[in-house]
N, C-alpha and C positions, 0 to 999 in steps of 0.2 A: 504494500500500500504506500502510495506517495505521501510524503510529509508535506503539510501545508507550510508555505514560506510566508512569513510576515513581511510586509513592505517596510523597509527602513530607508529613511531619507536623512541627508545631512542638512542641518540648518546653516545659516550664514556663518556661524563660528566654526563649522566643519565637524561638529559633534553629531553623532547619530541620534535620531529621534523617530519614534513611530508616529506618523502623521497621515492624514487623509490624502488621497490623490490631489494633484495640483488643481487649484481652483481656477475658474475662468479668469482671464486677464481683462481688465476693464479700461486701461489707459496706456498711453505710449511709454510713460516712465516705468510702469510695472512690466511692460513687454521687454524693455531694454534690460531691466534687472534680471528677468528670467533668462534672457539671451546670455547675459554675462554669467549667470548661474550655470547654464548648460555648458559653457566653455570651461568654467571652473570644475564642473563635474568630470569632464573628460581630461582636462590638463592635469589637475591635481589629484583626482581620485580614481581615474580610469573607470568611471562609472557610466557606461554608455546607456544603460537602461534608464537611469534617472535623467540623464541629458535628453533622451528621446521623449520622455514624458513632458519635460519642460518645452521641448520643441513642438510637440503636439499642441500644447496650450497656446504657444506663440502663433502657430499656423492657424488655429481656430480664430484667434483675435484678428490676424491679418485678413482672413476671409470675411469676417464680420465688418471690418472697416472698409474693405473693398466694396462690399454690397451696399453699405451706407453711402459711400462716396458715389457709387453709380446712380443712386437715387437723388443725389444733389443736383439741383437745376443747372449748376455751372457745367456739369458733365453731359447735359442733354442738348447742348447746342452743336454747332458745326465742328467744334474741337473734338467732341466725342467720337466722331467718325475716324479720327486719327488713332484712336486707341480701342481697337475691337476687343481686346482682352477684357477691359473693364465692362464692356457690354455683355460679353459672353458669360461672365460670372454673376451677373445680376439675376 
């Protein structure tokens, strides 16, 4: 029988702590902090799994921001035709 593995994450001080999965990112500053955290996870701890979880949260935030930007009237004029990727993700 396989043993259940508890999720262990390092906090900013680098010490281990059992915490819930990464929460959704809500602003640019938090996104950048998580990006730096992912780099730190890989460079200092060789923890690709925690870095991947952080990067998933970052990617979700970027997608939400791209959808919100696509709905902004400034992107609905002639300039938007130059950026088909923004229209495709809406």
